[in-house]
C-alpha positions in Angstrom: -0.1 0.0 0.4 1.6 3.1 -1.2 2.2 6.1 1.9 -0.7 8.1 -0.2 -3.4 5.0 -0.5 -2.6 4.0 3.5 -3.3 8.1 4.7 -6.5 7.5 2.6 -7.4 4.4 4.0 -6.5 6.1 7.6 -8.7 9.2 7.1 -11.6 7.2 5.2 -11.5 5.4 8.5 -11.6 8.5 11.0 -14.2 9.7 8.6 -16.4 7.0 9.3 -16.1 7.1 12.9 -16.3 10.8 13.2 -19.0 10.6 11.4 -21.1 8.0 13.1 -20.1 9.8 16.4 -21.1 12.9 15.1 -24.8 11.5 14.3 -25.1 10.0 17.3 -23.6 12.9 19.6 -26.0 14.7 17.5 -28.7 13.4 18.7 -27.6 12.7 21.7 -27.2 16.3 22.7 -30.3 17.6 20.9 -32.5 14.9 22.9 -30.4 16.6 25.9 -30.9 19.8 25.2 -34.7 19.3 24.6 -35.4 17.7 28.0 -32.8 20.1 30.1 -33.7 23.5 28.8 -31.5 26.0 28.2 -30.2 26.2 32.0 -29.7 22.6 32.2 -27.6 22.1 29.0 -26.2 25.2 30.3 -25.0 23.3 33.5 -24.4 20.4 31.4 -21.9 22.5 28.8 -20.4 24.8 31.8 -18.8 21.5 33.5 -17.3 19.9 30.3 -15.9 23.2 29.7 -14.3 23.5 32.8 -13.3 20.2 33.7 -11.7 20.0 30.1 -9.8 22.9 30.6 -8.6 21.2 33.6 -7.9 18.1 31.7 -4.8 18.8 29.4 -3.2 18.5 33.0 -3.9 14.9 32.6 -2.1 14.7 29.1 0.7 17.3 29.7 1.2 16.9 26.0 2.2 13.3 25.7 0.0 12.3 23.3 1.4 14.4 20.4 4.6 13.5 21.6 3.8 9.2 21.4 2.4 9.8 18.2 5.0 11.8 17.1 8.6 9.6 18.7 6.5 6.0 17.8 5.8 7.2 14.3 9.5 7.4 14.0 10.7 4.3 15.9 8.0 1.8 16.4 10.3 -0.8 19.1 9.7 2.6 21.2 6.2 1.6 21.7 5.2 -0.2 24.6 8.2 2.0 26.7 6.5 4.9 25.7 3.0 3.5 27.4 4.6 1.8 30.5 6.5 5.0 31.2 3.0 7.5 30.3 0.8 5.2 32.4 2.7 5.8 35.2 3.1 9.1 34.8 -0.8 10.0 34.2 -1.7 8.8 37.7 0.4 11.3 38.8 -1.2 14.2 36.7 -4.5 12.8 36.5 -4.5 12.8 40.4 -3.1 16.2 40.4 -6.1 17.5 37.1 -8.7 16.1 39.8 -7.5 17.9 42.7 -7.1 21.6 41.1 -11.1 21.0 39.5 -12.2 19.7 42.9 -10.4 22.8 44.8 -11.2 25.5 41.8 -15.5 24.6 41.9 -15.9 24.7 45.3 -13.9 28.0 46.0 -15.7 29.4 42.8 -19.4 29.0 45.1 -21.9 27.3 42.8 -24.8 25.2 43.7 -24.5 22.0 45.0 -25.4 20.5 41.9 -23.8 22.0 39.5 -20.6 20.9 42.0 -21.8 17.0 41.8 -21.6 17.7 38.4 -18.5 19.3 37.7 -17.1 15.9 40.0 -18.6 13.5 37.7 -17.0 15.5 34.7 -13.7 15.0 36.0 -13.7 11.2 36.6 -14.9 11.7 32.3 -11.4 13.5 31.7 -9.6 11.0 34.3 -10.4 7.9 32.4 -10.2 9.8 29.0 -6.8 10.3 29.7 -6.2 6.6 29.7 -8.2 6.3 27.0 -6.3 8.4 25.2 -3.3 7.0 26.0 -3.9 3.4 24.3 -5.2 5.9 21.0 -1.8 7.7 21.0 -0.1 4.0 20.1 -2.9 3.1 17.9 -2.3 6.0 15.6 1.3 5.9 15.9 1.1 2.5 14.4 -1.4 4.2 11.7 -3.7 1.3 13.0 -6.9 3.8 12.8 -9.9 1.8 12.7 -9.0 0.8 16.2 -9.4 4.7 17.6 -12.7 4.6 15.6 -13.9 1.6 16.7 -13.3 3.3 20.7 -15.0 6.5 19.8 -18.1 5.1 18.2 -18.3 3.0 20.6 -18.4 5.6 23.2 -20.9 7.6 21.8 -23.5 4.8 21.4 -22.9 4.4 24.8 -23.7 7.8 25.1 -26.9 8.3 22.9 -28.6 5.2 25.1 -27.9 6.4 28.2 -29.3 10.2 27.4 -32.8 7.7 26.1 -32.6 5.8 28.7 -32.1 8.8 31.4 -35.1 11.0 29.6 -37.7 7.6 30.2 -37.0 7.8 33.3 -36.4 11.3 34.6 -33.1 11.6 35.5 -31.6 15.3 36.3 -28.5 16.8 35.0 -26.4 15.2 37.7 -27.7 11.9 36.3 -26.7 12.9 32.3 -23.5 13.6 33.9 -23.3 10.4 35.3 -23.6 9.0 31.7 -20.5 9.8 30.8 -18.3 8.2 33.3 -20.1 4.8 32.4 -19.3 5.2 29.0 -15.6 6.5 29.7 -15.1 2.9 31.8 -16.3 0.9 29.2 -13.9 2.7 26.0 -11.2 2.4 28.6 -11.8 -1.2 28.7 -11.6 -1.7 25.0 -9.0 0.4 24.6 -7.0 -1.8 27.1 -8.4 -4.6 25.6 -7.2 -3.7 22.0 -3.5 -2.8 23.3 -3.4 -6.3 25.0 -4.5 -8.2 22.6 -3.3 -6.5 19.3 0.0 -4.8 20.3 1.6 -6.8 22.7 2.0 -9.4 20.9 5.3 -10.1 19.4 3.4 -11.9 16.1 1.5 -9.1 15.6 3.7 -6.1 16.3 7.5 -7.6 16.2 9.3 -4.5 16.1 7.8 -3.7 19.6 10.3 -4.7 22.5 9.0 -5.2 26.0 7.4 -2.8 28.7 9.9 -1.1 30.3 10.0 1.6 33.1 12.5 3.8 32.9 13.6 7.1 35.1 16.0 8.5 33.1 14.1 8.5 30.4 11.0 10.8 32.0 13.0 14.3 32.2 13.8 14.4 28.8 10.0 12.8 27.7 8.4 15.3 29.9 10.7 18.1 28.4 9.9 17.5 24.7 6.6 17.0 25.4 5.6 20.2 27.3 5.2 22.6 24.5 3.0 20.3 23.1 1.1 20.5 26.8 1.4 24.2 25.9 -0.6 24.2 22.5 -3.5 21.8 23.7 -3.9 23.6 26.9 -4.1 27.3 25.4 -6.0 26.2 22.1 -8.8 24.3 24.6 -8.6 27.5 26.8 -9.4 29.9 24.0 -12.0 28.0 22.9 -13.6 26.7 26.3 -13.7 29.8 28.4 -15.8 31.8 26.4 -18.3 29.0 28.5 -16.6 29.7 32.2 -16.8 33.4 31.5 -20.7 33.3 30.5 -21.3 31.0 33.5 -20.0 33.5 35.8 -21.2 37.0 34.2 -24.5 35.8 32.6 -26.0 32.6 33.9 -26.6 29.5 33.3 -29.5 30.1 30.1 -26.3 32.0 27.9 -24.4 29.6 28.1 -27.2 27.0 26.7 -27.1 29.6 23.9 -23.2 29.7 23.2 -23.4 26.3 23.9 -26.0 24.8 21.1 -24.3 26.9 18.6 -20.9 25.9 19.3 -21.4 22.3 19.6 -23.0 22.8 15.8 -20.1 24.6 14.9 -17.6 21.9 16.3 -19.3 18.9 14.5 -17.2 20.6 11.5 -14.1 20.2 13.2 -13.9 16.5 12.6 -13.0 17.3 8.4 -9.3 18.8 9.9 -9.2 16.9 12.8 -9.4 13.0 11.1 -7.5 14.1 8.2 -4.3 15.6 10.1 -4.6 12.3 12.5 -4.2 10.4 9.3 -1.4 12.7 8.0 0.4 13.2 11.4 2.4 10.3 11.7 3.7 10.7 7.9 4.6 14.3 8.2 7.0 13.1 10.8 8.8 10.6 8.8 8.6 13.2 5.6 10.4 15.7 8.1 13.3 13.7 8.5 13.4 12.0 5.4 12.0 14.0 2.2 11.7 17.4 2.5 10.4 18.0 -0.9 7.2 15.3 0.3 6.7 17.4 3.3 6.3 20.7 1.1 3.8 18.8 -1.2 1.7 17.3 1.7 1.4 21.1 2.9 0.8 22.5 -0.2 -1.5 20.2 -1.1 -3.4 20.1 2.3 -3.5 23.9 2.5 -5.6 23.8 -0.8 -8.2 20.9 0.2 -8.7 22.1 3.6 -9.2 25.8 2.1 -11.7 24.2 -0.4 -14.0 22.7 2.6 -13.7 25.5 5.4 -15.8 28.3 3.2 -18.6 26.8 1.7 -19.6 25.1 5.4 -19.3 28.9 6.7 -21.9 30.0 3.8 -23.8 27.7 4.3 -24.4 28.0 7.8 -24.7 31.3 7.8 -27.9 30.8 4.9 -29.6 28.1 7.1 -28.7 29.0 10.6 -32.0 29.8 12.0 -33.2 26.4 10.3 -30.9 24.4 12.0 -31.0 25.8 15.3 -34.7 25.8 15.9 -34.8 22.2 13.6 -32.3 20.7 16.3 -32.9 22.5 19.7 -36.4 23.9 19.3 -37.9 27.4 20.0 -36.2 27.6 23.5 -32.4 27.9 22.0 -33.9 30.3 18.8 -31.1 32.9 20.7 -28.7 31.2 19.6 -29.2 31.7 15.7 -27.2 35.0 15.8 -24.5 33.1 18.0 -24.4 30.1 15.1 -24.1 32.6 12.3 -21.3 34.3 13.8 -19.4 31.7 15.5 -19.4 29.6 12.3 -16.5 31.7 10.6 -13.9 30.5 12.6 -13.9 27.5 10.4 -12.4 28.3 7.9 -9.4 29.9 10.2 -9.4 26.6 12.3 -9.4 24.2 9.5 -6.2 25.7 8.2 -4.8 26.4 12.0 -5.0 22.8 12.6 -3.1 21.8 9.8 -0.8 24.7 10.5 -0.1 23.4 14.0 0.3 19.8 12.7 2.8 20.9 10.0 5.0 22.7 12.5 5.0 19.5 15.5 5.8 17.4 12.5 8.7 19.9 12.1 10.2 19.6 15.9 8.7 23.4 16.1 5.7 22.8 18.5 8.2 25.8 20.6 6.8 27.9 17.9 3.7 26.9 17.6 2.8 27.2 21.4 4.2 31.1 21.3 1.5 31.9 18.7 -1.2 29.7 20.3 -0.2 32.1 23.7 -0.7 35.2 22.0 -3.6 34.1 20.5 -5.1 33.1 23.9 -4.1 36.4 25.8 -6.4 38.0 23.0 -9.0 35.9 23.2 -9.4 36.7 27.0 -9.0 40.1 26.8 -11.5 40.4 24.2 -13.9 38.2 26.5 -13.6 40.4 28.9 -14.3 43.4 26.5 -17.4 42.0 24.9 -19.4 39.7 27.1 -20.6 41.9 29.6 -21.8 43.9 26.9 -22.5 41.2 24.1 -23.3 38.7 26.0 -22.4 34.9 24.3 -23.1 36.7 20.7 -19.4 39.0 21.9 -18.4 35.7 22.8 -18.8 34.2 19.5 -17.2 37.3 17.9 -14.2 36.5 19.9 -13.9 33.6 18.8 -13.7 34.6 15.1 -11.3 37.5 15.2 -9.2 35.1 17.7 -9.3 32.5 15.3 -8.2 35.0 12.6 -5.2 36.7 14.5 -4.1 33.1 15.0 -4.5 32.1 10.9 -2.0 35.4 10.1 0.6 34.4 12.5 0.8 30.4 11.8 0.7 31.5 8.0 3.6 34.1 8.2 6.0 31.6 10.5 4.8 28.4 8.0 5.6 30.3 4.7 8.9 30.6 6.2 9.3 27.5 7.2 8.1 25.1 4.2 7.4 27.5 1.4 4.7 30.2 0.2 1.1 29.9 -0.8 -0.3 32.6 -2.7 -3.7 32.7 -0.6 -5.7 35.3 -3.6 -5.2 32.7 -6.3 -6.1 29.9 -4.3 -9.4 30.8 -2.9 -10.8 33.2 -5.9 -12.3 30.3 -6.9 -13.6 29.0 -3.3 -15.3 32.3 -3.6 -17.4 32.3 -6.9 -18.7 29.2 -6.1 -19.4 30.1 -2.5 -21.3 32.8 -3.5 -23.4 31.0 -6.6 -24.1 28.7 -3.9 -25.1 31.5 -1.3 -27.6 32.7 -4.2 -29.3 28.8 -4.3 -29.8 28.7 -1.0 -31.0 32.2 -0.4 -34.2 31.4 -3.6 -34.8 28.0 -2.8 -34.0 27.8 1.3 -38.5 26.3 1.2 -36.9 23.2 -0.1 -36.2 20.2 2.5 -32.8 20.4 4.3 -32.5 16.9 3.7 -32.3 18.0 -0.4 -30.8 21.4 -0.1 -27.5 20.5 1.6 -26.4 17.6 -0.9 -28.0 20.1 -3.7 -26.0 23.1 -2.5 -22.7 21.0 -2.5 -23.2 19.5 -5.7 -23.5 22.9 -7.1 -20.0 24.0 -5.4 -18.1 21.4 -6.4 -19.7 21.2 -9.8 -18.5 25.1 -10.6 -15.1 24.9 -8.7 -14.9 21.7 -11.7 -15.9 24.1 -14.5 -14.0 26.9 -13.0 -10.8 24.1 -13.5 -9.7 24.6 -9.4 -8.3 20.8 -9.9 -5.0 20.1 -11.3 -3.7 17.2 -12.8 -1.7 16.6 -10.2 -5.2 16.9 -8.4 -6.6 14.2 -10.4 -3.4 11.9 -10.4 -4.0 12.5 -6.7 -7.7 10.9 -6.5 -6.5 7.9 -8.8 -4.0 6.9 -6.3 -5.9 7.2 -3.5 -8.9 4.6 -5.0 -6.3 2.9 -6.6 -6.2 3.2 -10.2 -2.7 4.2 -10.4 
């Protein structure tokens, strides 16, 4: 199997898993929001965001570091697994302790505190599952990770339906996350034991070994990854925490509804880059030309996908929000129409971060994300008191744009330059014509309107010759016709 076919296969596996997981998540979030209302859904969303911010301490950047280093040398797999697992016991204890201490100091009601405790346990369990996922990803065996993600989502959907039928409170809904994560962790451990500990199935992997002298260089290399993930997560989630403190649970619920829809589309770069990251890490040490080629094509394809999503959701935001969450979440419409414009920038920012990490430039990426996060927090402090959840949405867009500019400038210097006007000229025209179609035919069913809009967009791109012979050759390699 060629490198391109392997990337395509792993992308397809993760894509199917993410689509299935997000489809399941769509239903359990929709049912939970309708049942709990804006205030109850706001408590759930706040707790998830709050614990997620502290949850990065449970990883310390070890996930990304493990993928990169094991992808380059498979014999290090169980050495990383042994030492990371022991270190994570310490990290999760610290993370949960800080979660418990901070939420009690903030003076929230007991119900909210209990929900936060439960999500804290969920974060701890997810940290260990993620450790196994890093090994699966480094070996480019994405199917194991895919099954784990789908299992977790299916358990949550089943749990939500059970909870609604039995009249659970918001605390009961939070318990579902803990139960699902316990089962998903058990699955990941079983796969690791059966598929990666057997010399017959993983001949390059040595026996597990604890090495205390390995900890210091491992942590030192992981810290920049930790800073990137922590700061990026803070910039995304801090708005919900600040909204909760300044505007109350309903504002969090309205913002969260729009945020959940926006976040659904982030699976597109995540699955593609998850498959690409181990390959890029090898390219950096073996072929700079291949690295530049992968960067140029990734930039192009993610640009082609991000813009029409933003345009389409802007045109159809009211129908999407009211169709999913119903009238109680009508205020979320304007937030969604603003927030969705983070998508074009977020797609490319994720790609920049992956490229820099594969080149051992995670320190640079961390500095850029730090600047972006500081701007994000300051703008939230200014705009949330005045514009509430809409202000938080505006901040996300502006922050993503700032991060894009900085990341683009530095990546251009390190890899190669890309002409943005030349690249986006055709997608802008195609998106504009797609928007006209959506405006004049918005009365059609969404199930018909969305696929027709996609056909029109890509049809116009083909007519405008947005795809080169090189792109067509890549496609032929992916499907195995070349």
